[in-house]
C-alpha positions in Angstrom: 2.1 9.6 111.1 5.3 10.5 111.2 5.6 13.9 109.5 4.2 16.4 106.8 5.9 17.9 103.6 5.0 21.0 101.6 6.4 21.3 98.3 6.1 24.2 96.1 6.8 24.9 92.3 6.8 28.6 91.8 7.2 29.8 88.6 7.8 33.6 87.0 8.4 35.0 90.0 10.1 38.5 91.0 13.5 38.4 89.8 14.9 40.9 92.4 12.9 39.1 95.2 14.6 35.9 94.6 18.2 37.1 93.8 18.2 39.2 97.6 19.6 36.9 100.5 17.9 39.6 102.7 14.4 39.2 101.2 14.8 35.0 101.5 15.9 35.4 105.0 12.7 37.7 105.8 10.8 34.6 104.4 12.4 31.9 106.2 12.3 34.1 109.3 8.5 35.1 109.0 8.1 31.4 107.4 9.5 30.2 111.4 7.3 32.2 113.2 4.3 32.0 111.2 4.1 28.2 111.6 5.6 28.2 115.1 9.0 26.3 114.1 11.8 26.6 115.9 15.3 27.7 114.0 17.9 25.4 114.8 21.3 27.6 113.8 21.6 30.2 110.9 20.7 30.2 107.5 22.9 27.6 105.3 23.0 29.4 101.8 25.5 29.1 98.8 24.8 31.0 95.5 25.8 29.1 92.3 27.4 31.5 90.3 26.7 33.2 86.6 28.5 30.9 84.4 28.2 29.2 81.3 27.0 25.8 82.8 25.0 27.0 85.6 23.2 28.9 82.6 22.7 25.9 80.7 21.4 24.0 83.5 19.7 26.4 84.8 21.2 26.6 88.0 21.9 29.8 88.7 20.8 31.2 92.2 20.7 30.4 95.5 20.0 27.4 97.6 19.5 27.8 101.0 18.9 25.2 104.2 17.1 26.4 107.1 17.3 23.6 110.0 14.6 23.6 112.1 14.0 21.5 115.2 11.4 19.2 113.8 13.4 18.9 110.7 14.1 21.1 107.4 13.1 23.9 105.1 15.0 24.2 101.5 14.7 26.7 98.9 16.4 26.2 95.4 15.8 29.6 93.5 16.9 29.8 89.7 17.4 33.3 88.5 17.2 32.5 84.7 13.9 30.6 84.5 12.9 33.1 87.6 11.9 29.9 89.7 11.5 29.0 93.2 11.3 25.3 94.5 10.6 24.8 97.8 10.5 21.1 100.8 9.0 22.3 104.0 9.4 18.9 106.2 8.4 18.7 109.7 6.9 16.0 112.2 5.0 18.7 113.8 2.0 19.8 111.2 1.9 23.8 110.1 -0.7 25.7 108.2 0.0 25.0 104.2 -2.2 28.2 103.7 0.4 30.3 105.7 3.3 29.0 103.8 1.3 30.0 100.5 0.5 33.4 101.5 4.0 34.2 102.3 5.5 32.5 99.3 3.3 34.9 97.5 4.4 37.7 99.8 8.2 37.4 99.6 8.3 35.7 95.7 5.4 37.2 93.9 4.9 34.0 91.6 2.6 34.0 88.7 2.3 30.6 89.3 2.5 27.8 92.2 2.1 24.1 91.9 1.6 22.9 95.8 1.4 19.4 97.3 0.8 18.4 101.0 2.1 14.6 102.1 1.9 13.2 104.5 4.6 11.0 105.4 5.2 7.8 107.3 6.9 4.6 106.8 4.6 2.0 108.1 
């Protein structure tokens, strides 16, 4: 087994929470702590501005990436639909229950569709 990936599509999240870079940073910090992942450098973030194109394609909001020693955690937060899309990939195993619990705590989604994959090229 080479790696593990947690994928979550979260709907009807709390707008203020997904719009707050401070909340997103707190989520990443506690996620890394609870799953025993070592952050490699700072959180990389980019805010996709509120313009007509982005509104039409529901991409207004933050996209963030936290590199970790064993891979990365990526979030796309869509303000218009109040959705959060998460990819947590690591060659070190982690608790999916811990991840889901933190998603609920930090973004308060009404719905979560999550998947846990094992990755291996063989």
